[in-house]
N, C-alpha and C positions, 0 to 999 in steps of 0.2 A: 704302387702309386696312390694306393688311401695314404700308406704313409708319408710321401712325398707332398700330398697336398696337406694334409696336417701340418705338417712343417711349416710348408709356406704359408697356410692361411690362417690355421687357429692357433699354434702352439704359442707364436709372439703374443696373442691377443689374450691368452689363458696363462702363459707362464709367469709374465710381468705385469705388476699392479701399474706400473706408470704406464704402459700401452692400454690398460684397460680403462684407464680415467680420461686418457687421452681420445680413444675412440667414443666415450659415454660423451665427453666434450664435442666432438667433432659431427656425433650424432644429433646432440641435442641443439647444434648450431646450425645444422644442415636443415632440422625440421622448421625454423623459425625464419632465417634468413634469407632463403629463395623466394618465400613468400612477399617479404616486402620489397626484393629484387624486380619481381614480376609486377607489381602495383608501381613501381619506380618507372619503369618499363610501358607501361600503358601510360601513365602521365607525361612522357617525353622528358624524362630528368633520370636518365640513365647514366649520365655523369654526376649527378647529385650525390650517389652513395660515394663516389671517389672525394668529392667536395668535403664532406661531410667527415669521412675517415681523416682528412686534415685538421678538420675542424676542431677535432678531440684531442688533438696532440698537443697544443700549449697546458691544456688543464691535465692529461696525463705526465707530461714532462715538469709542472709545477708540484704536483703531487709527488712527483719521484725525488724531484730537489727537494722538497719539506720532510719527507719520510721515509726515503728510499725506496725500494721494492715491498713497498706496503700495497696490497691490494685495494682495501677500501678508500685509500686516500687519491690513488693514481685513477681508479673508476670513478670516485664522485668527482675528481678534478674534471676527468673527460666527459663527462652527462654534464657538467656547468658549462664547459667551456662550449661544447657541441650546440647546447640549447643558446647560449647567448651568442654565438656567430650564426645560427639560424636565425635569430631575430633581430639581430643585424642585418643581415641580407635582406629578410622582409620589410625590415622598417626602409632601409635604403631603399627599394623597387616601389614603396609604396611611395615615397616623399619626392623621389626622382622621376620616378615613370620608366627606369630602366628595368630590363628583365629582370628576375630573380636569379635566374643561372649566371648571368654576368656578374652582378653582385655575390652572388658565392664564389664563383671562381677568381674575384679578387681578393675574399677572404680568406678563401681555403690557401693561398698562395703566403697570405701574411701569415696565416697560422703555423703552415709548415715550417717558414724561416724561423719563427718565434720558438717552436714547440723544440726543432733542431738545436736552437741556441741554448735555452734552457736545458736540454739532458747536457750537453756539451760542458756546459758548466759545472754542472754538478757530479757528471761521472766520467767514465771512459769510452773507447768506441765501441766497447762491448755492451753497455750499458745502452748507447744509443741503437745498436744492432736488435737488442733484445725488444726494447720499444718499439722501434719501426716493424721488425719482422716478426716478432714473440717466438714460443717456445712450445709448442704444444705436448711435447714430452715432460715439460717440466709442469705440468699444470697440477695443483695440491685440491687437497680437500675444499678448503674454503673457494677458491677458484673454479671449483665445479658447483658448488653448491649456488653461485654467483650466477654462472652461465646456465644451469638449469631453473633458477628463478626467472631471470630474465626472459629465457625463453618460453618458458611454462605462460608466463604473464603477457608475451607477445601472442601468443596461438590464442590465447583466450580473447584480448581483445579485439584481434584481428576476426574471431568469430562474431565477436558483437557489433562490431563496426562495419562486416563484410558488405550488407546492402549499400551503406552511407559512401564507402569508399567507391563501390563499383558504379555508384550513380554521379558522385563527386567527380569521378575520371570521364564520365559521359557527359553529363549534363549538370553542372553546379548550379544554374537558375533554376532549374526543378526541383534539388534537394531543397534549395534557398523557398523556394514555395513550399515544401512542406515544414517550414519553422524550423531546419537545421541547418545551423550558419556553416557553411562550406568551409570557412576560415579555421574554424574549431576543429573538423575533421583534417584538415590540412595540416595543422598544428599538433595534433594528437601523432598522427601518420610519421610527419616529421621525428618527434619526439622517441618513436619508438625505434624508428632508422637510428637513432643517437644511442640508445639505449643499448641495443644489438652490436652496434659498433664497436663500442665501449667493453661491452662483454667479451668481443671477440678478438679484442687486441692481446689479451692477455695468451691467447694460444696462435693466432695470425699473426698478431703486429697490427700497427693501425692502418699500416699501407697495404698490407694483403688480405684485411678482414673483409673488405669490398667486393675481394675478388668471388667469395663462396656467395655472397648475396646477389652477383650481378651476371656471372659467367652461366650457372645454371638456367637463370632465368632468360637469358638471351638463346642459349643451347635449345630452351624447350620450345620458343617460338617456331623454329622450324619443324616442329612435329605435330602441332596442335594449335588451332585456332579458338579455341574455347577456353574459359578462363578456370575452369577445373582443371582442365587437361595440362595448362601451363603451369599451375600451380602444383599438380602433382606430379609431371616429370621433373620440374626444376628441384623439387625435395630431393625424387630419386637420384637426380645426377649429381647433388650435393654429397646424400649420404655414399653414394658409390665411390667418389672424388674422397671423400673423408677417409672411408676405410682403405682405399686403395691407395690411398698416399701415404698413410700410417705404415702399411705393409713395404709398401717399394722404401721408404726410409729406411725402414728397419733393415732389411735386406741388403740393401746398398750401400748405409752409412750415410744417406743425403739428407739435408736439413728437410724435417716433416713438412712445414708450412708451404713452401714453394712446392712440393712434391704434389700435394693436396689442391693447388691452387692451378699448375701444370696440367694434372691429369683434368680438372674442370675446362682449362682452355682445349685440350686435345677432345673430349668432350662438344665443344663448341663447335670447333673448327670440323670434326666429323659431320656434325649436324648442318652445318653453313654448306658441307658439299655432299650431302646423301639424303637430308632431310625430306619429307613429305612434304613442305610447303615454301615456294620462294627459295628453295635452295639451288645451287649448281644445277645438280644433276634434275631437279624437278623441272628445271628453266629448259634442260636441253631436250627434255622428253615432249614438252608443248613447244614446237616450234615458233607461233604467234607471239608468246608470251613474252619475249625478249623487249616489244614495242610496249607492251602496257605499263602502265604506272601502277605498281601495286599500295594497295591500303596498307599502312604499316600502323602500329598501335603507338610509336615512337613519335608521331607527329601531330597532336590533338590540339586544339583550338588554344591560342597562347593564355586565354583566361585561367587555363588548367594550371600552369605555372606560378600562378601568383598567390601570397597568402590574403 
């Protein structure tokens, strides 16, 4: 029994260096990105992460076109592209009065088309698949260093900005009364989202990195109503999905990125069915709850969505 468990759980991670690097990268991302996902959910911006994941694609593709699979070039291009698209969406929202999420949706469709076109001009379908879906088993030392640096910076800045982020989600006018501009906090937060999506594209690709950001966060909301609980549970779910996805891909010969995201998706579905709060099972246990209109964190006042 012990030998079987060792062969299934520990041997793949201890015998192969690429598995250890992939595990460290997955755990580092799991420590940082679900926390961002929780705040996106609280702000009613759950789909913003997906939009930002598409926004970095043109920069990643341009870096690939100019320098091939150069991690510094692709990462720099991704960060710049994401920040430019976020700034354009915010600018259009301010100048036209349209909601920021609708502007972001328009820009992310443009970004996706431009990124796919750029990669197709400079490479093959294999290159396009690598950029879109990543390869966590191919993480090298330089990519691991980038991921560790970005995730450490994210955790540090979130700790420093935690109170301001919470207040900005709930009452930006109060935050402004304390002498802190809510637009600055919002901009720094979106910058962290872009940085982490750029760090995650090497492992999970631009289209799937957002899955590790949002699925654990949305699953955690069925188990806890406290912010600390949401963040802790989201991190735990992401770590279990990362580790389990790697082991599953190793034993079954499946792509590692999709395995990780699908495990996180299974955790979400299980939570939606059996969670403590607002799940299907919880509502069945309360006959009168079906007629109630629950308060959700995903519907804050519209001014929470503007820069």
